[in-house]
N, C-alpha and C positions, 0 to 999 in steps of 0.2 A: 771639728776643724775642716778646712778646705771646702766649705760650702760656697758655691758661686752663684747662688740665687740672687737675682737682681743685677748681676753683672752682664755686660755685653762684650762678647768675644768676636773678633774678626779673624778668620782663618783662610789663608791663601792655599792654592793647590789642593782645594778640598774635593775635587772631582775624583781623586784616586789616591792610592798609596798612603803615605804617612799623614797627609792632610785630611783625608777621609777619617783615619783613625783618631786624629786629634779632635775633629768635629764631634765624633761620637763621645769621646771622653769628656769634653766640656759640656755637652748637652746632658750627659748623665749626672754631672755635678750641679745642674740647674741653671747654667748660663744660657741666656739668649745668644743666638749665633747669627753672624753674617758669614756666609760661605762664598768664597770667591774662586773663580777659575775661568778658563776660556770656554769650557764645554758646558753650556747652560743646561742642556738636556740631562746631563749627569747630576748637576746640582739640584735640579727639580726632583730627580729620583731620591737623592739623599735627603732632601727636605721632607719628603713623606716619611722616611725612616726616622729622622730626628724628631719629628713632630710627636712621635709616640712618647717622648720624654716630657711632654707638656710645656715645652719652651717655644719661644718665637724663633722662627728660622727664616732668614732673608737671603735668598740666592741672588748673587750679582755677577754678571758676566764681566770679567776683567782680565786683561793682558797685563801682567805685572812688569813687563818691559816698557810699557807705554805710559808716559807721564800723564797725558790727558785722560786716558782710561782710569788710571789710579785716582786722580783728583776727582773725577766724576763719581767713582765708586765711593770715595770717602764722603762726598756730599750726600749721596743717596743713603748711605748707612746712617749717617748722623740724622738725616731727616726722618728716616723710617724708625730707627731704634732709639733716637734721642741722645745718644752718647756713645763713646767707645771706651771701655775699660782695659781690654786685653787685645793684643795683636800677636798672632802666631804666624811667623813668616815661614811657610812650608814649601812654597812653590819652587821648583827647580828642574833643571835638565842639563845634560852634558854631552859634548862631543868628545869622545875618548881617543886621544892619540898622545904620543910622546912628544917631547920638546923638539926633536929633530924632524918630525913629520907633520906637526900641526900647522894648518893653514890659518891665515889671519882671520877669516870669517868664522872658522870653527872656534878659535880662541874668543873672539868677540861675542859670539852666541852664548858661550858658557859663562863668561864674565857678566854679560848683561842679564842673563836669566838668574844666575845664582848669587851674584853680589850686588850689582847696581840696583836690581829690583828691591833688595832689602833696604838699601838707602832710600829709594823713592817711596816705598810703602811706609817706612818709619817716619820720614818727613811729613807725609800727608796725615797719618793717623796720630802721630805724637802732637801735632798742632791741635787736634781735637781733644786729646787727653789733657793737654795743658790747661784748657778752659776750666776743667774740674779739679785741677791739681791732683790727678791720680792716674796711674797707668802701669800696666805690666806688659812688657814687650819680650817675646820669646822667639829667638832666631834658631831655626833648625840648620845647624852647620853639618859637620861630619867629623868622624875621627880622622878622616883624610885631610882635614884642616889642621891637624896637630902633628901629623907624621907624613913621611913619604912612603912609597911602596915600590917593590920591584916585580910585582906580578901583573898589574894592569897599567899600561901606560896611559895616564890621564892627567897631564900636567896642568891643564886649565882648571879642572875640577879641584885639584889640590890647592891651586892658587886662589880660586874664588872662595872656597870654604875657609882657607886661612885668612882671607880678607874679612869674611863674616865674623870670624873669631875676634879679630882686633877691632873691627867696626863696633862689635858689641861692647867691648871695653870702653872705647872712645865715646860712644853714645851714652853708656851708663854714667860716665863722668859728667857729660854735658847736661843730661836730663834729670839728674838727681835733685836739682833745686826745684823741679816741678813735681816732685814725688812720683816720678816715673822710673821704674826699675827696668833694666835691660840685661837679659841673660841669654845664654846660648846652650843648646843641647847638641852634643856631638854623637849621633847614632853610629853604631857599628853596622854589621851586616844584617839588614832587614829585607824581607821580601817586599818589592814594589813592582810596578809595571816596568821600571827601568832596570831592575836588578835580577828579576826572576830567571832570565835566560842564562846568566852567568852563574848564579847561585845554585842552580839545579844541575850543573855539570858535576860528574864524579871527581874531576880534578879539583874543583874549587871546594867541594865538600871535604876532601882530604886536606886541602890547604887550611881550611877553617879549623879542622880537628887538630892540626899541628900548631896553629898560631894563635887561636883564641883560647885563653885559659879555661873558659867554661865549655869549650869543645862543641859549640853549636852556634847557629845563627840566632838573632833576636826573634822573639815571637810577637805576634800581634798583641798590642796592649802593653808591652813592656816599656814603652816610652811614656805612657800616660801618667804614671805617678810623678815622674820628674816634671812634666809640663804643668800638671795641676798644682804641685807644690810651688813652682816658680810664679804661677798666676795668682796665687792665693793672697789674702790679706796677711796671713801669718808670715809670709816671706817678705815683709815690708823692709827688712834691713839687708836683704840679699840682692846685690846688684853687681854687674860686671863678672858674674860667675860663668865659667865654661865647664859644663857638666857632661863628661863622656858617659854614654850608656852603650857599652860595647863589649860586654862580657869579659873585660880585662885586657882587650887587645892593646890599648895604649899604656898599660901598666908594665909591660915587659919589653 
């Protein structure tokens, strides 16, 4: 089960963090990979690492907030790899302020990067999937798209990830007739370039111990099983699902 040999996966935000982890997971399952990010030098480094799995790896420089960039990337991937079966929307960033202090440009930056990019990427790559009547789209949202919090003021991040959650449901309903499933993963606290500074503080370690039922942060690789399942042929009847992988944070 869950063999992805012969499949082509596109992964955004692959130069670091969860995107990089996803790229490794899909390569390990035998999928050919198109890795997208703004930092091409990092993608080239990752290509060398992923090539050891014996799969094709195609790095593409892409700003996921730029429509022309995205459409060009979609054309390049289809030309190089022949099709697209799987899209994992991992790219993201955030300006963290509360509702009373956030400036318009900070709000717009976060919404553009975390929500509008998911729409633009889905539009571009689902049109390729439609040609073969097959697709798996996995959006990386956040547990903060399901709940609020009173520890870190980050109103735009909550809003963007909540938008991704319901975008996932709406896109799942629209694209089902093309045999394209659309699901979302909502990670809890995982180490990335954006979170390490906060997660490494004694204060936040104590907070996690008190509020995460499993009393720890997520470890590298603990998102992989959920993503591989949702990308698989076996998950053909699973669509519109919002899967928290958060150590139980949203269960209490």
